[in-house]
VOPAGU-2260 file (C-alpha; in pm, 1 decimal, decimal comma):
REM VOPAGU-2260
SITE   aa  ch    i         X         Y         Z
SITE  UNK   A    0      86,6    3507,6    -812,1
SITE  UNK   A    1     249,8    3850,6    -768,9
SITE  UNK   A    2     -28,1    3971,9    -537,7
SITE  UNK   A    3     -51,4    3652,7    -332,9
SITE  UNK   A    4     161,1    3638,2     -16,2
SITE  UNK   A    5     413,0    3353,8     -35,3
SITE  UNK   A    6     556,1    3177,4     268,5
SITE  UNK   A    7     889,6    3002,8     206,0
SITE  UNK   A    8     894,8    2737,1     474,1
SITE  UNK   A    9    1103,8    2449,3     601,6
SITE  UNK   A   10    1044,1    2212,1     891,8
SITE  UNK   A   11    1281,0    1973,3    1064,1
SITE  UNK   A   12    1130,9    1659,4    1216,7
SITE  UNK   A   13    1204,0    1351,0    1425,5
SITE  UNK   A   14    1148,5    1123,4    1124,9
SITE  UNK   A   15     964,1    1081,6     796,2
SITE  UNK   A   16     621,1     959,3     912,2
SITE  UNK   A   17     390,4    1260,2     927,9
SITE  UNK   A   18     124,0    1075,1    1126,9
SITE  UNK   A   19     360,3     972,7    1407,8
SITE  UNK   A   20     682,1    1175,4    1394,7
SITE  UNK   A   21     691,9    1535,2    1517,6
SITE  UNK   A   22     826,7    1875,2    1416,7
SITE  UNK   A   23    1141,9    1998,7    1594,5
SITE  UNK   A   24    1196,5    2329,4    1411,1
SITE  UNK   A   25     999,3    2565,8    1187,4
SITE  UNK   A   26    1126,1    2858,0     984,1
SITE  UNK   A   27     919,4    3064,3     743,5
SITE  UNK   A   28     972,7    3380,6     537,9
SITE  UNK   A   29     667,0    3578,9     430,8
SITE  UNK   A   30     720,8    3739,8      91,9
SITE  UNK   A   31     492,7    4012,2     -43,3
SITE  UNK   A   32     554,2    4169,0    -385,8
SITE  UNK   A   33     904,4    4023,9    -400,5
SITE  UNK   A   34    1016,4    4139,3     -54,0
SITE  UNK   A   35    1058,7    3948,3     272,5
SITE  UNK   A   36     828,7    4129,3     515,6
SITE  UNK   A   37     820,5    3890,5     815,1
SITE  UNK   A   38     992,1    3583,5     958,9
SITE  UNK   A   39     870,5    3308,3    1188,2
SITE  UNK   A   40    1148,1    3094,1    1338,7
SITE  UNK   A   41    1117,6    2858,7    1634,5
SITE  UNK   A   42    1248,0    2534,9    1776,5
SITE  UNK   A   43     961,9    2303,8    1878,2
SITE  UNK   A   44     954,4    2061,5    2170,2
SITE  UNK   A   45     838,4    1735,0    2006,0
SITE  UNK   A   46     731,4    1550,2    2320,7
SITE  UNK   A   47     964,4    1264,5    2231,5
SITE  UNK   A   48    1334,7    1202,2    2190,6
SITE  UNK   A   49    1508,8    1289,1    1866,8
SITE  UNK   A   50    1667,8     975,7    1713,8
SITE  UNK   A   51    2047,3     988,6    1705,9
SITE  UNK   A   52    2072,5     966,6    1326,2
SITE  UNK   A   53    1828,6    1257,4    1291,2
SITE  UNK   A   54    2031,4    1468,9    1535,7
SITE  UNK   A   55    2348,6    1394,6    1339,3
SITE  UNK   A   56    2173,3    1505,0    1019,6
SITE  UNK   A   57    2011,3    1824,9    1149,9
SITE  UNK   A   58    2233,9    1924,6    1441,0
SITE  UNK   A   59    1922,3    1947,2    1661,5
SITE  UNK   A   60    1963,6    1760,2    1991,2
SITE  UNK   A   61    1725,1    1691,6    2277,8
SITE  UNK   A   62    1888,9    1942,1    2514,9
SITE  UNK   A   63    1828,3    2220,2    2259,6
SITE  UNK   A   64    1455,9    2144,0    2264,2
SITE  UNK   A   65    1400,3    2105,2    2638,6
SITE  UNK   A   66    1283,8    2465,2    2685,3
SITE  UNK   A   67    1127,2    2510,9    2341,3
SITE  UNK   A   68     748,2    2551,4    2314,4
SITE  UNK   A   69     529,5    2259,1    2215,4
SITE  UNK   A   70     354,3    2297,5    1881,6
SITE  UNK   A   71      18,6    2331,3    2057,1
SITE  UNK   A   72     153,5    2637,9    2238,4
SITE  UNK   A   73     231,4    2821,9    1914,1
SITE  UNK   A   74     -40,1    2672,0    1692,7
SITE  UNK   A   75    -285,8    2962,1    1717,1
SITE  UNK   A   76     -16,8    3224,9    1662,9
SITE  UNK   A   77     135,5    3035,1    1369,2
SITE  UNK   A   78    -202,0    2970,3    1205,8
SITE  UNK   A   79    -284,5    3341,0    1222,1
SITE  UNK   A   80      63,5    3430,9    1092,8
SITE  UNK   A   81      33,8    3194,0     797,0
SITE  UNK   A   82    -315,0    3314,6     710,5
SITE  UNK   A   83    -414,5    3229,7     353,5
SITE  UNK   A   84     -60,6    3259,4     215,0
SITE  UNK   A   85      61,4    3000,5     -32,0
SITE  UNK   A   86     329,9    2770,6     110,9
SITE  UNK   A   87     647,3    2732,2     -93,1
SITE  UNK   A   88     869,1    2439,7       7,0
SITE  UNK   A   89    1109,4    2191,0    -142,5
SITE  UNK   A   90     911,5    1866,3    -160,8
SITE  UNK   A   91     618,2    2065,3     -26,3
SITE  UNK   A   92     390,6    1769,5      47,7
SITE  UNK   A   93     633,6    1655,1     316,1
SITE  UNK   A   94     635,0    1986,1     504,7
SITE  UNK   A   95     262,0    2039,4     456,8
SITE  UNK   A   96     177,4    1689,6     582,9
SITE  UNK   A   97     366,0    1750,3     907,3
SITE  UNK   A   98     202,2    2089,8     952,4
SITE  UNK   A   99    -146,0    1951,7     885,6
SITE  UNK   A  100     -98,8    1673,6    1139,2
SITE  UNK   A  101      50,8    1901,3    1404,7
SITE  UNK   A  102    -235,2    2150,3    1363,4
SITE  UNK   A  103    -485,4    1864,0    1378,8
SITE  UNK   A  104    -340,5    1743,9    1711,0
SITE  UNK   A  105    -374,0    2099,3    1841,5
SITE  UNK   A  106    -739,3    2114,2    1734,7
SITE  UNK   A  107    -705,6    2320,6    1416,1
SITE  UNK   A  108    -770,6    2249,6    1048,5
SITE  UNK   A  109    -500,0    2365,4     807,7
SITE  UNK   A  110    -521,4    2305,2     433,8
SITE  UNK   A  111    -273,6    2531,6     257,1
SITE  UNK   A  112    -220,9    2594,0    -110,5
SITE  UNK   A  113     120,7    2455,2    -205,2
SITE  UNK   A  114     400,1    2531,1    -448,1
SITE  UNK   A  115     664,7    2261,2    -467,0
SITE  UNK   A  116    1005,9    2389,9    -575,5
SITE  UNK   A  117    1128,6    2035,3    -631,9
SITE  UNK   A  118     860,6    1986,4    -894,9
SITE  UNK   A  119     928,8    2330,7   -1046,2
SITE  UNK   A  120    1296,9    2241,4   -1074,6
SITE  UNK   A  121    1215,8    1923,9   -1262,7
SITE  UNK   A  122    1007,0    2129,8   -1506,9
SITE  UNK   A  123    1255,5    2413,0   -1554,6
SITE  UNK   A  124    1577,6    2208,3   -1557,8
SITE  UNK   A  125    1488,8    1850,5   -1663,9
SITE  UNK   A  126    1850,2    1779,1   -1767,0
SITE  UNK   A  127    1992,3    1826,0   -1416,1
SITE  UNK   A  128    2098,7    1491,9   -1265,9
SITE  UNK   A  129    1972,2    1583,6    -917,0
SITE  UNK   A  130    1700,5    1813,2    -789,9
SITE  UNK   A  131    1753,3    1805,4    -414,1
SITE  UNK   A  132    1802,3    2144,4    -251,3
SITE  UNK   A  133    2176,7    2104,9    -196,4
SITE  UNK   A  134    2234,3    2015,3    -563,1
SITE  UNK   A  135    2027,0    2309,4    -685,8
SITE  UNK   A  136    2204,8    2555,2    -457,2
SITE  UNK   A  137    2537,6    2428,1    -585,6
SITE  UNK   A  138    2418,0    2463,3    -946,7
SITE  UNK   A  139    2320,6    2828,2    -891,3
SITE  UNK   A  140    2622,4    2904,9    -666,2
SITE  UNK   A  141    2399,1    2988,7    -369,7
SITE  UNK   A  142    2580,6    2948,9     -34,6
SITE  UNK   A  143    2419,2    2749,5     246,6
SITE  UNK   A  144    2537,4    2808,1     602,5
SITE  UNK   A  145    2385,9    2501,5     768,0
SITE  UNK   A  146    2213,3    2226,9     573,4
SITE  UNK   A  147    1902,8    2075,8     736,8
SITE  UNK   A  148    1843,2    2372,0     965,2
SITE  UNK   A  149    1506,2    2524,5     898,7
SITE  UNK   A  150    1594,0    2895,2     874,0
SITE  UNK   A  151    1898,9    2841,1     652,9
SITE  UNK   A  152    1702,2    2613,9     419,9
SITE  UNK   A  153    1409,5    2858,4     400,1
SITE  UNK   A  154    1642,0    3148,5     317,3
SITE  UNK   A  155    1824,2    2939,3      56,0
SITE  UNK   A  156    1491,9    2841,3     -96,9
SITE  UNK   A  157    1394,9    3208,4    -136,3
SITE  UNK   A  158    1729,4    3278,7    -302,3
SITE  UNK   A  159    1676,8    2984,3    -537,1
SITE  UNK   A  160    1335,5    3125,1    -627,2
SITE  UNK   A  161    1494,3    3459,5    -716,3
SITE  UNK   A  162    1766,0    3285,4    -920,9
SITE  UNK   A  163    1498,0    3112,8   -1128,5
SITE  UNK   A  164    1321,2    3443,6   -1187,5
SITE  UNK   A  165    1646,9    3600,5   -1310,3
SITE  UNK   A  166    1726,8    3305,4   -1535,1
SITE  UNK   A  167    1383,6    3250,9   -1692,6
SITE  UNK   A  168    1189,8    3480,4   -1920,6
SITE  UNK   A  169     850,6    3587,5   -1791,2
SITE  UNK   A  170     652,5    3349,4   -2013,1
SITE  UNK   A  171     857,0    3043,3   -1909,7
SITE  UNK   A  172     835,4    3133,2   -1540,9
SITE  UNK   A  173     460,4    3194,5   -1546,5
SITE  UNK   A  174     405,1    2872,4   -1741,4
SITE  UNK   A  175     601,2    2678,0   -1479,6
SITE  UNK   A  176     395,2    2828,7   -1197,6
SITE  UNK   A  177      67,9    2765,2   -1380,7
SITE  UNK   A  178     163,0    2403,6   -1447,8
SITE  UNK   A  179     261,1    2360,4   -1083,4
SITE  UNK   A  180     -75,3    2490,6    -965,0
SITE  UNK   A  181    -260,5    2266,6   -1208,5
SITE  UNK   A  182     -76,3    1951,5   -1093,8
SITE  UNK   A  183       3,0    2039,7    -733,3
SITE  UNK   A  184    -162,9    1722,0    -602,1
SITE  UNK   A  185      93,7    1500,8    -778,4
SITE  UNK   A  186     413,1    1370,3    -613,8
SITE  UNK   A  187     717,6    1587,3    -668,2
SITE  UNK   A  188     918,1    1335,6    -874,6
SITE  UNK   A  189     629,9    1233,2   -1102,0
SITE  UNK   A  190     574,5    1398,9   -1437,0
SITE  UNK   A  191     213,5    1493,6   -1504,4
SITE  UNK   A  192     258,9    1375,3   -1863,8
SITE  UNK   A  193     260,0    1015,6   -1741,3
SITE  UNK   A  194    -100,2    1045,5   -1623,4
SITE  UNK   A  195    -245,0    1212,2   -1931,4
SITE  UNK   A  196    -370,9     889,6   -2089,9
SITE  UNK   A  197    -463,6     704,6   -1769,5
SITE  UNK   A  198    -806,2     548,9   -1847,7
SITE  UNK   A  199   -1115,6     529,5   -1628,4
SITE  UNK   A  200   -1129,2     155,0   -1689,6
SITE  UNK   A  201   -1035,6    -171,9   -1511,8
SITE  UNK   A  202    -670,4    -264,7   -1495,6
SITE  UNK   A  203    -348,3    -284,9   -1297,8
SITE  UNK   A  204     -95,7     -10,6   -1226,0
SITE  UNK   A  205     271,0     -23,3   -1131,6
SITE  UNK   A  206     454,4     243,9    -931,5
SITE  UNK   A  207     832,6     263,0    -972,6
SITE  UNK   A  208    1097,8     454,1    -780,2
SITE  UNK   A  209    1456,7     545,0    -859,2
SITE  UNK   A  210    1621,2     315,1   -1118,2
SITE  UNK   A  211    1279,9     161,1   -1188,1
SITE  UNK   A  212    1266,3      -8,7    -848,5
SITE  UNK   A  213     914,0    -159,6    -817,4
SITE  UNK   A  214     742,1      15,3    -525,7
SITE  UNK   A  215     380,1     -91,1    -545,2
SITE  UNK   A  216     137,5    -277,3    -771,2
SITE  UNK   A  217    -237,0    -231,2    -746,7
SITE  UNK   A  218    -558,8    -293,8    -936,6
SITE  UNK   A  219    -889,6    -116,4    -978,2
SITE  UNK   A  220   -1207,1    -110,5   -1180,9
SITE  UNK   A  221   -1123,8     258,3   -1243,3
SITE  UNK   A  222    -752,6     308,0   -1295,0
SITE  UNK   A  223    -756,5     686,0   -1313,4
SITE  UNK   A  224    -958,4     734,4    -996,2
SITE  UNK   A  225    -757,2     480,5    -799,1
SITE  UNK   A  226    -413,3     608,2    -902,8
SITE  UNK   A  227    -498,1     972,3    -831,7
SITE  UNK   A  228    -654,4     865,1    -502,9
SITE  UNK   A  229    -312,5     750,9    -380,9
SITE  UNK   A  230    -194,5    1110,9    -389,1
SITE  UNK   A  231    -479,0    1258,9    -184,5
SITE  UNK   A  232    -417,5    1084,1     149,0
SITE  UNK   A  233     -41,6    1106,6     199,1
SITE  UNK   A  234     -80,1    1346,5     494,1
SITE  UNK   A  235    -275,9    1085,1     689,1
SITE  UNK   A  236    -131,7     755,4     567,3
SITE  UNK   A  237     237,1     667,0     612,1
SITE  UNK   A  238     233,3     416,6     325,3
SITE  UNK   A  239      87,8     674,5      88,2
SITE  UNK   A  240     348,8     925,7     203,9
SITE  UNK   A  241     628,5     677,0     127,7
SITE  UNK   A  242     481,6     628,7    -218,8
SITE  UNK   A  243     450,0    1002,7    -277,9
SITE  UNK   A  244     811,3    1059,7    -169,9
SITE  UNK   A  245     960,9     780,3    -382,8
SITE  UNK   A  246     746,3     738,9    -694,8
SITE  UNK   A  247     907,0     852,2   -1020,4
SITE  UNK   A  248     735,4     646,9   -1289,3
SITE  UNK   A  249     396,2     484,5   -1351,8
SITE  UNK   A  250     291,7     207,6   -1587,6
SITE  UNK   A  251     -50,4      49,5   -1628,6
SITE  UNK   A  252    -233,5    -221,6   -1817,9
SITE  UNK   A  253    -601,5    -197,9   -1907,1
SITE  UNK   A  254    -788,7    -527,8   -1857,4
SITE  UNK   A  255   -1117,7    -684,0   -1960,6
SITE  UNK   A  256   -1258,7    -652,3   -1610,8
SITE  UNK   A  257   -1207,3    -691,7   -1238,7
SITE  UNK   A  258   -1118,8   -1062,0   -1252,5
SITE  UNK   A  259    -847,3    -995,5   -1511,5
SITE  UNK   A  260    -711,9    -712,4   -1299,2
SITE  UNK   A  261    -697,5    -921,1    -981,4
SITE  UNK   A  262    -533,0   -1218,5   -1152,5
SITE  UNK   A  263    -277,4    -992,8   -1321,4
SITE  UNK   A  264    -205,6    -806,2    -997,9
SITE  UNK   A  265    -136,2   -1130,5    -810,1
SITE  UNK   A  266      87,1   -1250,4   -1092,9
SITE  UNK   A  267     288,4    -926,3   -1112,1
SITE  UNK   A  268     336,2    -895,2    -736,3
SITE  UNK   A  269     481,3   -1245,3    -714,1
SITE  UNK   A  270     708,2   -1179,0   -1012,6
SITE  UNK   A  271     834,6    -827,4    -933,5
SITE  UNK   A  272     813,9    -836,4    -549,9
SITE  UNK   A  273     745,9    -461,2    -501,3
SITE  UNK   A  274     861,3    -336,7    -162,4
SITE  UNK   A  275     523,9    -198,0     -47,0
SITE  UNK   A  276     307,9    -499,9    -139,1
SITE  UNK   A  277     278,9    -761,7     131,8
SITE  UNK   A  278     -51,3    -945,9      92,4
SITE  UNK   A  279      22,9   -1104,8    -244,5
SITE  UNK   A  280     391,3   -1187,6    -201,7
SITE  UNK   A  281     502,5   -1533,6    -310,9
SITE  UNK   A  282     374,1   -1797,3     -69,9
SITE  UNK   A  283     576,6   -2074,6      84,8
SITE  UNK   A  284     449,3   -2431,3     113,1
SITE  UNK   A  285      88,7   -2419,5     235,0
SITE  UNK   A  286     -80,9   -2677,0     456,4
SITE  UNK   A  287    -440,4   -2797,0     474,6
SITE  UNK   A  288    -635,8   -3046,7     684,7
SITE  UNK   A  289    -752,9   -3342,2     472,4
SITE  UNK   A  290   -1035,5   -3547,1     621,1
SITE  UNK   A  291   -1093,1   -3873,7     428,6
SITE  UNK   A  292   -1455,8   -3985,0     409,3
SITE  UNK   A  293   -1387,3   -4302,2     609,9
SITE  UNK   A  294   -1153,9   -4156,2     877,5
SITE  UNK   A  295   -1216,6   -4039,8    1234,7
SITE  UNK   A  296    -967,7   -3754,5    1217,9
SITE  UNK   A  297    -803,2   -3524,3     962,0
SITE  UNK   A  298    -449,1   -3546,5     828,0
SITE  UNK   A  299    -221,5   -3249,4     766,4
SITE  UNK   A  300    -119,1   -3242,7     399,2
SITE  UNK   A  301      31,6   -3004,1     145,7
SITE  UNK   A  302    -191,5   -2729,7      12,1
SITE  UNK   A  303    -133,1   -2874,4    -333,3
SITE  UNK   A  304    -404,4   -3127,9    -245,4
SITE  UNK   A  305    -664,9   -2869,6    -339,0
SITE  UNK   A  306    -572,3   -2900,9    -707,0
SITE  UNK   A  307    -616,4   -3279,9    -699,1
SITE  UNK   A  308    -923,7   -3500,6    -686,7
SITE  UNK   A  309    -989,9   -3596,6    -324,5
SITE  UNK   A  310   -1248,6   -3843,7    -188,0
SITE  UNK   A  311   -1268,2   -3648,6     137,1
SITE  UNK   A  312   -1286,3   -3287,1     250,8
SITE  UNK   A  313   -1021,1   -3018,4     284,7
SITE  UNK   A  314   -1030,3   -2761,3     562,7
SITE  UNK   A  315    -830,7   -2438,4     573,0
SITE  UNK   A  316    -517,0   -2311,7     402,6
SITE  UNK   A  317    -231,1   -2234,2     640,4
SITE  UNK   A  318     117,1   -2092,4     597,9
SITE  UNK   A  319     273,2   -2353,1     828,6
SITE  UNK   A  320     201,9   -2678,5    1009,6
SITE  UNK   A  321     217,6   -2486,7    1337,5
SITE  UNK   A  322     -54,3   -2244,3    1225,1
SITE  UNK   A  323    -271,7   -2533,4    1105,3
SITE  UNK   A  324    -241,8   -2716,3    1439,5
SITE  UNK   A  325    -309,7   -2399,9    1637,7
SITE  UNK   A  326    -627,5   -2339,1    1436,3
SITE  UNK   A  327    -751,9   -2696,3    1485,8
SITE  UNK   A  328    -667,0   -2686,3    1858,2
SITE  UNK   A  329    -859,9   -2361,8    1898,7
SITE  UNK   A  330   -1168,2   -2512,0    1730,5
SITE  UNK   A  331   -1134,7   -2824,6    1946,4
SITE  UNK   A  332   -1135,6   -2616,8    2265,3
SITE  UNK   A  333   -1429,9   -2405,9    2149,8
SITE  UNK   A  334   -1646,3   -2710,4    2063,9
SITE  UNK   A  335   -1524,0   -2954,3    2334,0
SITE  UNK   A  336   -1369,3   -3185,1    2077,7
SITE  UNK   A  337   -1110,2   -3441,3    2176,7
SITE  UNK   A  338    -753,2   -3335,9    2084,9
SITE  UNK   A  339    -642,7   -3697,1    2117,6
SITE  UNK   A  340    -897,7   -3829,5    1867,6
SITE  UNK   A  341    -816,3   -3539,9    1635,5
SITE  UNK   A  342    -449,8   -3642,9    1638,1
SITE  UNK   A  343    -327,6   -3330,0    1815,0
SITE  UNK   A  344    -209,0   -3531,7    2116,6
SITE  UNK   A  345     -73,8   -3881,3    2161,4
SITE  UNK   A  346    -208,3   -4132,7    2409,9
SITE  UNK   A  347    -487,5   -4381,8    2479,0
SITE  UNK   A  348    -787,7   -4370,4    2704,4
SITE  UNK   A  349    -922,5   -4061,1    2873,3
SITE  UNK   A  350    -738,9   -3749,5    2761,0
SITE  UNK   A  351    -627,6   -3460,9    2980,9
SITE  UNK   A  352    -885,5   -3226,9    2825,0
SITE  UNK   A  353   -1163,9   -3464,3    2935,6
SITE  UNK   A  354   -1034,7   -3449,3    3291,5
SITE  UNK   A  355   -1076,3   -3070,6    3270,9
SITE  UNK   A  356   -1430,9   -3106,0    3126,9
SITE  UNK   A  357   -1308,5   -2965,7    2792,5
SITE  UNK   A  358   -1374,2   -3286,2    2596,3
SITE  UNK   A  359   -1704,3   -3475,0    2576,8
SITE  UNK   A  360   -1530,5   -3809,3    2596,1
SITE  UNK   A  361   -1479,7   -3949,3    2246,0
SITE  UNK   A  362   -1143,1   -4071,1    2374,3
SITE  UNK   A  363   -1307,3   -4297,4    2637,2
SITE  UNK   A  364   -1626,9   -4397,3    2451,6
SITE  UNK   A  365   -1838,1   -4151,4    2653,3
SITE  UNK   A  366   -1926,8   -3982,1    2323,3
SITE  UNK   A  367   -1981,5   -4203,0    2015,4
SITE  UNK   A  368   -1702,2   -4163,9    1760,7
SITE  UNK   A  369   -1949,4   -4098,7    1477,7
SITE  UNK   A  370   -2107,0   -3817,0    1678,6
SITE  UNK   A  371   -1764,9   -3664,7    1748,7
SITE  UNK   A  372   -1670,2   -3686,2    1379,1
SITE  UNK   A  373   -1994,0   -3517,4    1275,5
SITE  UNK   A  374   -1951,3   -3239,7    1532,3
SITE  UNK   A  375   -1588,9   -3185,9    1433,6
SITE  UNK   A  376   -1666,0   -3154,9    1063,9
SITE  UNK   A  377   -1951,0   -2915,4    1138,0
SITE  UNK   A  378   -1714,6   -2703,7    1346,8
SITE  UNK   A  379   -1461,0   -2702,0    1063,8
SITE  UNK   A  380   -1720,6   -2626,4     796,3
SITE  UNK   A  381   -1638,7   -2254,6     798,3
SITE  UNK   A  382   -1284,3   -2344,7     686,7
SITE  UNK   A  383   -1382,9   -2593,2     417,2
SITE  UNK   A  384   -1201,2   -2539,4      90,0
SITE  UNK   A  385   -1422,7   -2550,5    -217,2
SITE  UNK   A  386   -1374,0   -2860,2    -429,3
SITE  UNK   A  387   -1317,1   -2809,2    -800,6
SITE  UNK   A  388   -1670,3   -2853,5    -943,1
SITE  UNK   A  389   -1573,4   -2927,4   -1304,7
SITE  UNK   A  390   -1424,6   -3246,7   -1450,9
SITE  UNK   A  391   -1129,6   -3062,9   -1604,2
SITE  UNK   A  392   -1021,7   -2730,3   -1749,8
SITE  UNK   A  393   -1261,9   -2441,0   -1797,1
SITE  UNK   A  394   -1249,4   -2114,0   -1986,7
SITE  UNK   A  395   -1392,8   -1797,7   -1828,4
SITE  UNK   A  396   -1495,9   -1528,5   -2073,7
SITE  UNK   A  397   -1482,2   -1174,4   -1935,4
SITE  UNK   A  398   -1592,6    -844,4   -2084,8
SITE  UNK   A  399   -1699,9    -586,1   -1828,8
SITE  UNK   A  400   -1826,8    -323,1   -2073,2
SITE  UNK   A  401   -1960,5    -316,8   -2424,9
SITE  UNK   A  402   -1686,0    -248,0   -2676,3
SITE  UNK   A  403   -1415,0    -305,3   -2416,8
SITE  UNK   A  404   -1140,3    -568,9   -2429,9
SITE  UNK   A  405   -1229,3    -936,9   -2397,7
SITE  UNK   A  406   -1032,9   -1199,3   -2206,4
SITE  UNK   A  407   -1061,6   -1576,9   -2192,6
SITE  UNK   A  408    -905,1   -1715,9   -1873,6
SITE  UNK   A  409    -807,4   -2081,0   -1859,2
SITE  UNK   A  410    -826,8   -2251,2   -1518,5
SITE  UNK   A  411    -773,1   -2612,5   -1417,4
SITE  UNK   A  412    -844,2   -2729,5   -1060,0
SITE  UNK   A  413    -798,9   -2374,7    -926,8
SITE  UNK   A  414    -469,0   -2335,3   -1113,9
SITE  UNK   A  415    -462,2   -2033,1   -1346,1
SITE  UNK   A  416    -299,8   -2130,2   -1678,1
SITE  UNK   A  417    -319,3   -1795,3   -1856,8
SITE  UNK   A  418    -546,1   -1573,5   -2065,2
SITE  UNK   A  419    -608,0   -1508,1   -2432,7
SITE  UNK   A  420    -818,4   -1268,4   -2636,9
SITE  UNK   A  421   -1014,0   -1548,0   -2810,0
SITE  UNK   A  422   -1143,8   -1888,4   -2705,9
SITE  UNK   A  423    -951,2   -2054,7   -2989,4
SITE  UNK   A  424    -623,7   -1914,4   -2856,7
SITE  UNK   A  425    -726,7   -2005,4   -2505,1
SITE  UNK   A  426    -758,6   -2369,3   -2609,5
SITE  UNK   A  427    -386,6   -2376,6   -2686,6
SITE  UNK   A  428    -283,5   -2250,9   -2341,5
SITE  UNK   A  429    -117,4   -2515,7   -2133,7
SITE  UNK   A  430     105,9   -2304,4   -1913,0
SITE  UNK   A  431     395,4   -2443,7   -1719,2
SITE  UNK   A  432     342,9   -2718,9   -1464,2
SITE  UNK   A  433      29,4   -2591,7   -1286,5
SITE  UNK   A  434     108,2   -2461,3    -938,6
SITE  UNK   A  435    -162,1   -2404,9    -681,6
SITE  UNK   A  436    -158,6   -2052,2    -542,1
SITE  UNK   A  437    -378,1   -1953,6    -248,7
SITE  UNK   A  438    -430,9   -1597,3    -368,9
SITE  UNK   A  439    -542,2   -1716,1    -711,6
SITE  UNK   A  440    -773,7   -1969,2    -547,5
SITE  UNK   A  441    -936,8   -1700,0    -333,7
SITE  UNK   A  442    -978,4   -1466,2    -630,4
SITE  UNK   A  443   -1130,6   -1737,3    -850,5
SITE  UNK   A  444   -1352,4   -1868,8    -572,7
SITE  UNK   A  445   -1506,1   -1524,1    -518,0
SITE  UNK   A  446   -1578,4   -1467,5    -886,1
SITE  UNK   A  447   -1691,9   -1818,9    -974,9
SITE  UNK   A  448   -1944,6   -1822,5    -692,0
SITE  UNK   A  449   -2134,4   -1542,0    -865,6
SITE  UNK   A  450   -2019,0   -1523,6   -1229,5
SITE  UNK   A  451   -2325,2   -1335,2   -1354,1
SITE  UNK   A  452   -2251,0   -1044,1   -1119,5
SITE  UNK   A  453   -1914,7    -995,0   -1291,5
SITE  UNK   A  454   -2023,4   -1040,2   -1654,9
SITE  UNK   A  455   -1851,1   -1380,1   -1674,1
SITE  UNK   A  456   -1948,2   -1686,7   -1874,7
SITE  UNK   A  457   -1798,5   -2026,3   -1796,6
SITE  UNK   A  458   -1756,7   -2322,2   -2032,4
SITE  UNK   A  459   -1559,3   -2649,1   -2021,2
SITE  UNK   A  460   -1249,6   -2653,5   -2235,4
């Protein structure tokens, strides 16, 4: 590391999203053999306004940037100046992500080697309550002229680096740098020790932030690959950047296979409500169209009907009555069905849609009612909800790999009652009052349509 040029760098930006927000100031110190040999300092015109709360934080206002160069104007010069030097920054992934995106917009590829001083601080001084730059400067009695101005922060970072070198013996310092290089792809607040035993097997993982706030829950057939994959795309994905900035702790559960992982993920998301999961959040009251076998039109009923024996057909699962009616109206218009016969409009005789040639006339006997019913059900077929094909409860045995864990999942009319390691224990599972859940239904429907592809065996219980 002694012979490698180091660039201590700080950037100020219009926000925290590297893919959309822009750089407003760059400052960098090039250090060779322990001496600052060059500086690069510049305000940058971002091409957009600086939000008021950002200006209050940094002291950088729009009028200061009006005559500053755009990043594209300095990109070639800066890229040449940086060369192959290793970037040193506090929370380095943040600064590097903005630089990579700005260079990309200017037509250049920039993939620097990084050293994160935030992560080094957590290794060298794990007992410190805070590791932000201001707290570390205070701890080492390093003065800071202006916080959140790029040049002042870069200079302070270099002084912090020197303070560490004075405080640590050579072996400790070199070990910290070596560990940083080995784990430089990990988020700054995450200890590499937490990933040591992460298996390459199916399961669910849980990301936590400060005070064990649940951030995100995911699943994969390869936990290790999936978890590490989150930390490779933060420069191009705002959600991954938010995770990388906030994650401080990881937990995981190995499962018997993909079905187990998906069921557990859905269960955990609804229980813990992590802030970055949206798809599997707890559902409100769902609606479905129920079409009795002897009726000319469907009736809007609760989604709970799917877990009950029905003599007719069910079409679609909707988050609200409004969404259900909009879907049916759209299908009616596409297939020239009568909204009046379908119950979407009130009235008798020829409907308004027929006057506009958008209905074939079931409302005024121009089209036979049986023909209209058949056409309507054919049009709705793509939304038909699968009926429960078993007389009662079933047990699904899952084991995705030889010697791996085994799970027996108990399901009754699309309601998941729980899992056990043996069939005998599964027989005792009754669960609470079964509640239909659309996410569980969709998961089970996918797997039960092709059980052999997922190493599943199904038996009545």
